[in-house]
Z-matrix of the N, CA and C atoms (Angstrom, degrees):
N
C 1 1.474
C 2 1.489 1 110.17
N 3 1.336 2 121.02 1 133.63
C 4 1.433 3 118.69 2 172.56
C 5 1.549 4 106.46 3 -155.06
N 6 1.346 5 112.82 4 177.43
C 7 1.461 6 118.81 5 -177.19
C 8 1.494 7 116.38 6 68.65
N 9 1.355 8 114.37 7 -133.83
C 10 1.497 9 119.17 8 -175.04
C 11 1.552 10 110.52 9 -67.38
N 12 1.373 11 119.76 10 -44.57
C 13 1.404 12 119.29 11 -176.43
C 14 1.512 13 111.85 12 -61.00
N 15 1.374 14 118.85 13 -36.09
C 16 1.457 15 122.11 14 175.96
C 17 1.519 16 111.94 15 -67.58
N 18 1.304 17 120.65 16 -45.31
C 19 1.428 18 125.75 17 -178.86
C 20 1.610 19 107.98 18 -62.99
N 21 1.409 20 117.82 19 -44.12
C 22 1.319 21 121.45 20 179.37
C 23 1.560 22 111.54 21 -61.28
N 24 1.346 23 115.63 22 -41.57
C 25 1.471 24 122.59 23 176.94
C 26 1.520 25 111.52 24 -60.58
N 27 1.311 26 114.42 25 -42.27
C 28 1.488 27 120.44 26 178.98
C 29 1.547 28 111.95 27 -66.21
N 30 1.328 29 113.28 28 -41.69
C 31 1.539 30 117.11 29 179.46
C 32 1.528 31 108.29 30 -67.62
N 33 1.342 32 118.57 31 -48.57
C 34 1.475 33 121.98 32 -179.25
C 35 1.554 34 112.77 33 -61.66
N 36 1.438 35 115.46 34 -40.09
C 37 1.484 36 114.30 35 176.77
C 38 1.456 37 111.28 36 -69.61
N 39 1.283 38 121.79 37 -35.63
C 40 1.443 39 123.11 38 175.76
C 41 1.520 40 110.05 39 -61.68
N 42 1.283 41 119.18 40 -46.57
C 43 1.471 42 122.05 41 179.91
C 44 1.564 43 111.53 42 -59.28
N 45 1.299 44 114.01 43 -43.40
C 46 1.489 45 118.40 44 -179.31
C 47 1.495 46 112.93 45 -69.47
N 48 1.402 47 117.16 46 -40.90
C 49 1.412 48 120.21 47 174.61
C 50 1.491 49 112.65 48 -63.14
N 51 1.280 50 118.90 49 -42.36
C 52 1.494 51 126.02 50 178.86
C 53 1.517 52 109.21 51 -58.96
N 54 1.340 53 116.72 52 -53.57
C 55 1.471 54 121.15 53 -179.93
C 56 1.514 55 108.80 54 -61.36
N 57 1.245 56 119.40 55 -41.66
C 58 1.487 57 120.35 56 -177.47
C 59 1.538 58 111.35 57 -67.34
N 60 1.348 59 116.99 58 -32.38
C 61 1.457 60 122.43 59 -178.49
C 62 1.598 61 104.77 60 -77.80
N 63 1.300 62 119.39 61 -33.87
C 64 1.439 63 116.08 62 173.46
C 65 1.588 64 110.46 63 -61.02
N 66 1.264 65 114.02 64 -49.17
C 67 1.589 66 116.62 65 177.32
C 68 1.492 67 112.97 66 -57.04
N 69 1.361 68 116.21 67 -41.39
C 70 1.472 69 118.63 68 176.09
C 71 1.479 70 112.68 69 -62.95
N 72 1.316 71 115.52 70 -48.11
C 73 1.456 72 122.55 71 176.87
C 74 1.523 73 111.71 72 -53.24
N 75 1.267 74 118.93 73 -45.14
C 76 1.415 75 125.08 74 -175.31
C 77 1.536 76 106.30 75 -69.23
N 78 1.324 77 116.74 76 -41.54
C 79 1.519 78 122.87 77 174.62
C 80 1.470 79 110.95 78 -55.43
N 81 1.394 80 117.16 79 -58.26
C 82 1.453 81 122.61 80 -174.25
C 83 1.515 82 116.53 81 -77.79
N 84 1.290 83 117.06 82 -38.93
C 85 1.420 84 120.53 83 -171.61
C 86 1.510 85 117.78 84 -122.00
N 87 1.309 86 116.47 85 26.13
C 88 1.511 87 119.06 86 177.99
C 89 1.474 88 109.25 87 -57.53
N 90 1.299 89 118.85 88 -37.15
C 91 1.443 90 123.10 89 -175.03
C 92 1.516 91 114.07 90 -69.05
N 93 1.363 92 114.80 91 -13.28
C 94 1.486 93 119.66 92 -179.95
C 95 1.587 94 109.24 93 -100.84
N 96 1.344 95 117.68 94 7.80
C 97 1.425 96 121.17 95 -179.31
C 98 1.524 97 113.09 96 -71.58
N 99 1.381 98 115.90 97 125.25
C 100 1.446 99 124.38 98 176.79
C 101 1.558 100 111.03 99 -81.81
N 102 1.333 101 113.32 100 -43.87
C 103 1.481 102 120.13 101 178.54
C 104 1.575 103 105.61 102 -153.99
N 105 1.234 104 118.16 103 163.54
C 106 1.466 105 121.90 104 -178.17
C 107 1.531 106 109.18 105 -52.27
N 108 1.346 107 117.88 106 112.26
C 109 1.410 108 122.21 107 179.71
C 110 1.541 109 114.37 108 88.97
N 111 1.283 110 116.66 109 0.18
C 112 1.501 111 121.31 110 179.09
C 113 1.509 112 109.67 111 -122.95
N 114 1.343 113 117.94 112 112.29
C 115 1.482 114 120.71 113 -175.72
C 116 1.459 115 114.28 114 -130.43
N 117 1.278 116 122.51 115 154.48
C 118 1.454 117 127.58 116 173.69
C 119 1.482 118 111.89 117 -62.99
N 120 1.286 119 118.10 118 -24.72
C 121 1.541 120 123.55 119 171.57
C 122 1.491 121 105.86 120 -133.24
N 123 1.322 122 118.09 121 119.14
C 124 1.500 123 120.61 122 -176.28
C 125 1.500 124 106.89 123 -134.67
N 126 1.324 125 111.65 124 90.01
C 127 1.493 126 117.44 125 178.16
C 128 1.540 127 116.96 126 -59.29
N 129 1.349 128 117.81 127 -35.35
C 130 1.460 129 118.75 128 179.46
C 131 1.567 130 110.15 129 -55.47
N 132 1.330 131 118.29 130 -25.58
C 133 1.515 132 118.28 131 178.35
C 134 1.505 133 108.82 132 -59.33
N 135 1.346 134 115.26 133 -44.03
C 136 1.418 135 119.00 134 -176.34
C 137 1.593 136 110.01 135 -70.62
N 138 1.218 137 117.16 136 -33.58
C 139 1.528 138 118.62 137 174.94
C 140 1.495 139 108.61 138 -66.69
N 141 1.310 140 122.78 139 -38.64
C 142 1.465 141 122.27 140 179.65
C 143 1.502 142 110.07 141 -59.82
N 144 1.331 143 117.36 142 -49.02
C 145 1.474 144 119.50 143 -178.36
C 146 1.552 145 109.44 144 -71.31
N 147 1.258 146 119.00 145 -45.83
C 148 1.488 147 120.85 146 179.16
C 149 1.481 148 111.47 147 -53.45
N 150 1.295 149 121.90 148 -53.19
C 151 1.430 150 125.90 149 -177.81
C 152 1.569 151 113.18 150 -63.78
N 153 1.364 152 117.26 151 -31.14
C 154 1.396 153 121.01 152 176.68
C 155 1.571 154 108.72 153 -78.39
N 156 1.326 155 120.02 154 -34.78
C 157 1.471 156 121.79 155 173.33
C 158 1.535 157 107.43 156 -60.48
N 159 1.371 158 117.06 157 -44.47
C 160 1.474 159 118.07 158 -170.02
C 161 1.586 160 108.15 159 -82.86
N 162 1.314 161 118.76 160 -36.48
C 163 1.479 162 119.09 161 -168.70
C 164 1.499 163 113.98 162 -119.66
N 165 1.365 164 118.99 163 3.39
C 166 1.507 165 121.98 164 179.79
C 167 1.475 166 114.20 165 48.84
N 168 1.289 167 116.40 166 -122.41
C 169 1.478 168 117.20 167 -170.92
C 170 1.553 169 111.43 168 -71.33
N 171 1.294 170 119.97 169 -27.43
C 172 1.468 171 118.94 170 172.42
C 173 1.536 172 112.58 171 -64.23
N 174 1.342 173 114.41 172 -38.09
C 175 1.485 174 117.51 173 175.05
C 176 1.513 175 111.96 174 -64.85
N 177 1.402 176 116.18 175 -41.24
C 178 1.482 177 117.88 176 176.93
C 179 1.573 178 113.24 177 -59.14
N 180 1.328 179 111.48 178 -41.27
C 181 1.454 180 116.05 179 -179.32
C 182 1.486 181 113.28 180 -64.94
N 183 1.360 182 117.24 181 -39.38
C 184 1.469 183 123.30 182 175.91
C 185 1.506 184 111.78 183 -63.23
N 186 1.381 185 117.21 184 -41.32
C 187 1.418 186 124.02 185 177.09
C 188 1.540 187 110.87 186 -64.02
N 189 1.281 188 115.87 187 -43.90
C 190 1.424 189 120.18 188 179.98
C 191 1.550 190 111.43 189 -64.66
N 192 1.278 191 121.88 190 -47.26
C 193 1.445 192 124.03 191 173.73
C 194 1.492 193 114.88 192 -57.66
N 195 1.343 194 115.01 193 -48.16
C 196 1.459 195 117.22 194 176.18
C 197 1.442 196 114.33 195 -66.00
N 198 1.283 197 118.20 196 -36.26
C 199 1.517 198 121.98 197 178.36
C 200 1.531 199 111.52 198 -63.37
N 201 1.346 200 113.69 199 -44.56
C 202 1.459 201 115.72 200 178.15
C 203 1.563 202 111.14 201 -63.59
N 204 1.324 203 117.48 202 -40.75
C 205 1.443 204 119.98 203 177.01
C 206 1.515 205 116.03 204 -62.41
N 207 1.309 206 114.44 205 -38.74
C 208 1.529 207 119.14 206 -178.68
C 209 1.522 208 104.75 207 -79.50
N 210 1.315 209 122.56 208 -38.84
C 211 1.475 210 120.46 209 -178.86
C 212 1.571 211 111.73 210 -67.08
N 213 1.342 212 114.26 211 -48.59
C 214 1.459 213 122.16 212 -176.65
C 215 1.523 214 111.78 213 -66.27
N 216 1.232 215 118.41 214 -39.83
C 217 1.470 216 122.45 215 -178.37
C 218 1.456 217 121.16 216 -102.72
N 219 1.329 218 118.78 217 -9.69
C 220 1.440 219 118.60 218 -178.31
C 221 1.512 220 111.90 219 -131.98
N 222 1.362 221 121.15 220 -58.55
C 223 1.406 222 123.91 221 -172.89
C 224 1.517 223 112.87 222 -71.04
N 225 1.365 224 115.87 223 -45.56
C 226 1.497 225 122.14 224 -170.37
C 227 1.495 226 112.02 225 -137.13
N 228 1.284 227 122.22 226 50.51
C 229 1.438 228 121.82 227 -173.37
C 230 1.522 229 117.03 228 -60.92
N 231 1.323 230 115.37 229 -21.79
C 232 1.544 231 119.33 230 -178.81
C 233 1.545 232 110.12 231 -103.52
N 234 1.303 233 118.89 232 13.34
C 235 1.431 234 125.89 233 177.83
C 236 1.543 235 114.66 234 -135.33
N 237 1.321 236 113.00 235 83.44
C 238 1.554 237 119.64 236 -169.63
C 239 1.569 238 105.37 237 -65.78
N 240 1.310 239 119.40 238 -40.79
C 241 1.447 240 118.37 239 -177.87
C 242 1.482 241 112.68 240 -63.51
N 243 1.274 242 118.37 241 -49.88
C 244 1.503 243 120.58 242 174.80
C 245 1.569 244 112.41 243 -60.17
N 246 1.304 245 119.23 244 -34.90
C 247 1.415 246 119.88 245 -179.82
C 248 1.587 247 109.83 246 -73.26
N 249 1.324 248 118.82 247 -39.70
C 250 1.442 249 122.77 248 177.64
C 251 1.606 250 106.30 249 -63.68
N 252 1.253 251 118.60 250 -52.07
C 253 1.505 252 123.31 251 -179.95
C 254 1.493 253 112.14 252 -59.68
N 255 1.347 254 114.48 253 -45.34
C 256 1.521 255 122.02 254 -178.41
C 257 1.524 256 109.88 255 -57.73
N 258 1.322 257 116.39 256 -44.69
C 259 1.508 258 120.29 257 -178.05
C 260 1.546 259 109.59 258 -64.08
N 261 1.303 260 113.44 259 -44.01
C 262 1.539 261 116.92 260 -179.94
C 263 1.516 262 110.54 261 -64.41
N 264 1.321 263 117.46 262 -45.85
C 265 1.454 264 119.77 263 -178.89
C 266 1.480 265 110.56 264 -65.47
N 267 1.381 266 122.15 265 -39.48
C 268 1.456 267 125.45 266 177.87
C 269 1.529 268 111.70 267 -56.84
N 270 1.309 269 115.63 268 -35.71
C 271 1.456 270 117.83 269 -175.53
C 272 1.587 271 111.68 270 -92.60
N 273 1.337 272 116.07 271 -30.27
C 274 1.406 273 122.10 272 -177.96
C 275 1.516 274 112.54 273 -69.02
N 276 1.365 275 114.69 274 -48.52
C 277 1.482 276 115.38 275 -176.73
C 278 1.519 277 118.34 276 -54.85
N 279 1.360 278 116.88 277 -48.48
C 280 1.549 279 116.74 278 174.57
C 281 1.477 280 112.01 279 -66.01
N 282 1.353 281 117.39 280 -37.67
C 283 1.517 282 118.29 281 -178.67
C 284 1.546 283 112.25 282 -61.99
N 285 1.391 284 113.15 283 -41.69
C 286 1.472 285 117.60 284 -178.65
C 287 1.510 286 108.58 285 -66.97
N 288 1.341 287 116.29 286 -40.45
C 289 1.431 288 120.80 287 -179.18
C 290 1.568 289 109.17 288 -62.01
N 291 1.267 290 116.96 289 -44.10
C 292 1.470 291 126.47 290 178.28
C 293 1.550 292 106.89 291 -59.08
N 294 1.319 293 121.22 292 -52.69
C 295 1.448 294 125.21 293 -175.16
C 296 1.574 295 106.85 294 -64.19
N 297 1.287 296 119.14 295 -38.75
C 298 1.468 297 117.61 296 -175.94
C 299 1.450 298 113.38 297 -79.33
N 300 1.314 299 119.73 298 -31.15
C 301 1.485 300 121.14 299 -170.72
C 302 1.545 301 114.18 300 -106.37
N 303 1.309 302 120.83 301 -36.42
C 304 1.438 303 117.90 302 -169.52
C 305 1.575 304 112.92 303 -137.44
N 306 1.240 305 123.35 304 -2.16
C 307 1.475 306 119.63 305 -178.95
C 308 1.537 307 111.53 306 -57.65
N 309 1.391 308 113.92 307 124.39
C 310 1.414 309 121.45 308 176.71
C 311 1.545 310 114.00 309 94.02
N 312 1.399 311 112.65 310 -5.39
C 313 1.521 312 117.14 311 -176.84
C 314 1.478 313 112.33 312 -117.38
N 315 1.355 314 116.58 313 4.23
C 316 1.446 315 121.44 314 -175.14
C 317 1.563 316 109.25 315 -126.10
N 318 1.299 317 115.77 316 127.55
C 319 1.548 318 118.76 317 176.10
C 320 1.530 319 109.89 318 -86.28
N 321 1.262 320 115.55 319 -179.27
C 322 1.520 321 120.09 320 -175.95
C 323 1.501 322 107.96 321 -69.54
N 324 1.298 323 125.50 322 -14.07
C 325 1.444 324 125.19 323 -177.53
C 326 1.592 325 107.42 324 -98.43
N 327 1.272 326 117.78 325 1.31
C 328 1.562 327 122.13 326 -176.36
C 329 1.546 328 108.31 327 68.94
N 330 1.378 329 116.64 328 16.70
C 331 1.468 330 118.24 329 -175.58
C 332 1.549 331 112.61 330 -61.84
N 333 1.267 332 120.53 331 -28.03
C 334 1.411 333 120.87 332 177.01
C 335 1.567 334 115.89 333 -77.31
N 336 1.280 335 113.59 334 -0.66
C 337 1.524 336 117.29 335 174.29
C 338 1.429 337 111.76 336 -105.81
N 339 1.327 338 117.98 337 112.81
C 340 1.476 339 121.84 338 174.08
C 341 1.512 340 104.71 339 -80.65
N 342 1.304 341 113.65 340 175.44
C 343 1.488 342 119.24 341 -176.14
C 344 1.595 343 113.27 342 -60.57
N 345 1.353 344 112.57 343 -38.64
C 346 1.486 345 114.02 344 179.93
C 347 1.539 346 114.36 345 -69.60
N 348 1.341 347 112.33 346 -39.06
C 349 1.457 348 119.94 347 -178.22
C 350 1.599 349 107.15 348 -68.63
N 351 1.244 350 112.76 349 -40.32
C 352 1.489 351 118.70 350 177.51
C 353 1.513 352 111.77 351 -59.49
N 354 1.281 353 114.00 352 -45.75
C 355 1.517 354 122.13 353 175.45
C 356 1.498 355 112.13 354 -63.23
N 357 1.312 356 117.63 355 -37.01
C 358 1.534 357 123.19 356 172.75
C 359 1.493 358 113.28 357 -61.26
N 360 1.390 359 112.63 358 -42.98
C 361 1.442 360 118.82 359 176.78
C 362 1.513 361 111.89 360 -61.08
N 363 1.319 362 114.90 361 -48.25
C 364 1.439 363 122.84 362 -175.66
C 365 1.546 364 106.95 363 -60.66
N 366 1.322 365 118.02 364 -44.47
C 367 1.485 366 123.18 365 -175.79
C 368 1.541 367 107.27 366 -66.51
N 369 1.379 368 117.87 367 -47.62
C 370 1.493 369 121.93 368 -178.58
C 371 1.578 370 108.11 369 -60.30
N 372 1.199 371 119.77 370 -43.86
C 373 1.463 372 123.83 371 -179.28
C 374 1.401 373 109.28 372 -67.51
N 375 1.310 374 121.47 373 -41.82
C 376 1.423 375 124.49 374 -176.99
C 377 1.572 376 113.73 375 -67.97
N 378 1.256 377 113.89 376 -17.71
C 379 1.487 378 122.48 377 172.12
C 380 1.513 379 111.32 378 -90.43
N 381 1.360 380 114.36 379 -44.62
C 382 1.500 381 121.30 380 -174.22
C 383 1.503 382 109.97 381 -61.40
N 384 1.378 383 120.17 382 -49.90
C 385 1.402 384 122.67 383 -177.77
C 386 1.498 385 117.47 384 -61.09
N 387 1.270 386 117.73 385 -49.95
C 388 1.523 387 119.91 386 174.31
C 389 1.448 388 111.25 387 -68.08
N 390 1.335 389 123.30 388 -30.14
C 391 1.426 390 122.10 389 177.72
C 392 1.530 391 110.20 390 -66.51
N 393 1.381 392 118.31 391 -49.55
C 394 1.469 393 120.15 392 175.15
C 395 1.468 394 111.66 393 -56.15
N 396 1.297 395 117.32 394 -50.43
C 397 1.555 396 118.43 395 -176.72
C 398 1.521 397 108.31 396 -62.79
N 399 1.281 398 122.08 397 -42.81
C 400 1.553 399 119.60 398 -175.72
C 401 1.528 400 108.52 399 -75.81
N 402 1.245 401 122.44 400 -27.57
C 403 1.464 402 119.25 401 172.44
C 404 1.559 403 107.78 402 -61.52
N 405 1.341 404 114.91 403 -41.96
C 406 1.417 405 118.69 404 -178.93
C 407 1.521 406 110.69 405 -64.56
N 408 1.343 407 114.55 406 -41.41
C 409 1.507 408 119.63 407 -177.33
C 410 1.572 409 104.71 408 -64.53
N 411 1.319 410 118.32 409 -43.64
C 412 1.500 411 120.70 410 -179.15
C 413 1.511 412 109.73 411 -59.19
N 414 1.285 413 115.26 412 -46.72
C 415 1.471 414 122.40 413 -178.06
C 416 1.564 415 111.21 414 -62.74
N 417 1.301 416 117.62 415 -27.74
C 418 1.450 417 123.77 416 176.40
C 419 1.511 418 113.87 417 -87.91
N 420 1.350 419 112.54 418 3.70
C 421 1.523 420 118.25 419 177.25
C 422 1.481 421 116.75 420 84.37
N 423 1.437 422 117.07 421 8.93
C 424 1.425 423 123.04 422 -178.19
C 425 1.543 424 108.82 423 -91.07
N 426 1.377 425 116.45 424 76.85
C 427 1.426 426 115.68 425 -173.37
C 428 1.538 427 114.47 426 -101.28
N 429 1.310 428 116.18 427 -7.82
C 430 1.443 429 117.73 428 178.21
C 431 1.521 430 114.84 429 -74.60
N 432 1.282 431 115.15 430 122.30
C 433 1.529 432 122.88 431 -175.35
C 434 1.565 433 113.14 432 74.30
N 435 1.261 434 113.73 433 18.53
C 436 1.505 435 121.49 434 -177.29
C 437 1.553 436 112.86 435 -53.14
N 438 1.294 437 115.39 436 -53.56
C 439 1.462 438 125.74 437 -177.20
C 440 1.525 439 110.33 438 -65.29
N 441 1.321 440 116.25 439 -46.11
C 442 1.433 441 120.85 440 -178.23
C 443 1.569 442 107.94 441 -66.00
N 444 1.341 443 119.03 442 -44.56
C 445 1.439 444 123.12 443 176.81
C 446 1.511 445 111.76 444 -57.39
N 447 1.375 446 116.99 445 -43.85
C 448 1.425 447 122.61 446 176.59
C 449 1.513 448 112.94 447 -56.85
N 450 1.304 449 113.43 448 -46.19
C 451 1.501 450 119.97 449 -177.70
C 452 1.513 451 109.58 450 -63.81
N 453 1.412 452 119.06 451 -46.64
C 454 1.422 453 121.73 452 -179.84
C 455 1.483 454 111.88 453 -65.61
N 456 1.307 455 117.47 454 -42.71
C 457 1.492 456 118.71 455 177.47
C 458 1.530 457 114.64 456 -64.22
N 459 1.346 458 115.87 457 -40.85
C 460 1.490 459 119.44 458 174.51
C 461 1.487 460 112.21 459 -61.70
N 462 1.296 461 115.25 460 -45.01
C 463 1.497 462 119.96 461 -179.72
C 464 1.492 463 110.92 462 -63.41
N 465 1.348 464 118.77 463 -46.99
C 466 1.450 465 123.23 464 179.56
C 467 1.535 466 112.89 465 -64.38
N 468 1.394 467 112.37 466 -38.33
C 469 1.533 468 110.95 467 -179.61
C 470 1.466 469 107.31 468 -71.88
N 471 1.376 470 122.81 469 -40.57
C 472 1.481 471 123.32 470 179.62
C 473 1.515 472 108.64 471 -57.11
N 474 1.318 473 119.76 472 -53.73
C 475 1.482 474 120.83 473 -174.25
C 476 1.557 475 107.34 474 -63.73
N 477 1.292 476 121.01 475 -45.00
C 478 1.432 477 119.14 476 -178.84
C 479 1.480 478 112.00 477 -69.97
N 480 1.270 479 123.18 478 -29.69
C 481 1.415 480 129.09 479 178.26
C 482 1.499 481 109.15 480 -69.52
N 483 1.272 482 114.55 481 -47.94
C 484 1.503 483 117.99 482 179.97
C 485 1.517 484 112.51 483 -64.39
N 486 1.276 485 119.25 484 -42.95
C 487 1.472 486 122.41 485 175.36
C 488 1.484 487 112.86 486 -59.23
N 489 1.438 488 118.57 487 -47.58
C 490 1.393 489 119.77 488 177.85
C 491 1.438 490 115.74 489 -68.44
N 492 1.331 491 119.43 490 -44.64
C 493 1.515 492 125.52 491 -173.86
C 494 1.610 493 106.79 492 -63.34
N 495 1.312 494 114.37 493 -53.18
C 496 1.502 495 117.36 494 -175.77
C 497 1.521 496 110.80 495 -68.54
N 498 1.325 497 119.17 496 -27.95
C 499 1.470 498 119.32 497 175.28
C 500 1.486 499 108.48 498 -69.09
N 501 1.342 500 118.94 499 -45.51
C 502 1.448 501 123.06 500 -178.75
C 503 1.519 502 108.87 501 -65.31
N 504 1.330 503 119.32 502 -40.31
C 505 1.472 504 120.91 503 -179.08
C 506 1.556 505 110.62 504 -67.71
N 507 1.263 506 116.90 505 -34.83
C 508 1.495 507 123.38 506 175.51
C 509 1.544 508 110.21 507 -63.13
N 510 1.340 509 116.94 508 -49.41
C 511 1.406 510 125.69 509 178.48
C 512 1.529 511 112.48 510 -59.62
N 513 1.342 512 113.18 511 -48.83
C 514 1.490 513 114.47 512 -179.29
C 515 1.575 514 113.63 513 -71.42
N 516 1.322 515 118.58 514 -29.77
C 517 1.344 516 120.12 515 174.42
C 518 1.663 517 115.66 516 -72.28
N 519 1.303 518 112.79 517 -29.20
C 520 1.425 519 118.82 518 176.06
C 521 1.499 520 107.89 519 -76.12
N 522 1.369 521 123.54 520 -35.15
C 523 1.386 522 123.67 521 174.12
C 524 1.490 523 116.12 522 -62.49
N 525 1.348 524 116.86 523 -32.15
C 526 1.480 525 120.43 524 179.83
C 527 1.535 526 115.61 525 -76.20
N 528 1.272 527 117.40 526 -16.29
C 529 1.479 528 125.45 527 178.76
C 530 1.411 529 114.08 528 -77.10
């Protein structure tokens, strides 16, 4: 499989994995939720970055579609502007992190990412995503608890990203042996 069918499969697989991880996160960590979509442990953050590291633009498109679905139909069904922006921000933050830090230096097995570089990507992404979201919140006039929300989202994204990325790195390295 190559070309469009492959890119479509990567995008669809990313969307399904992302939606599944959101369901898993709500099942396991709902009690750690700070606000709708912001949790002290947020595994979908790791899936966002992982799928973009593996699939680049196709991963970003899958994240965008899945984010719009989850925002419009679950997180913010009565707020179409927040849902639309939230989907874009959820896909844009990891994609920009990827483009700035690792584009062209990572193969499909993540072989170009050593443990420290992987940790650096996780940290950069875990700051970029909450930063973009909270800039949006501030521009919309939602300033109450902004700093606290940023801290929780950054912490949850970092923990979730580290769990997912290092699990994937371990699985991929075991497959190669």
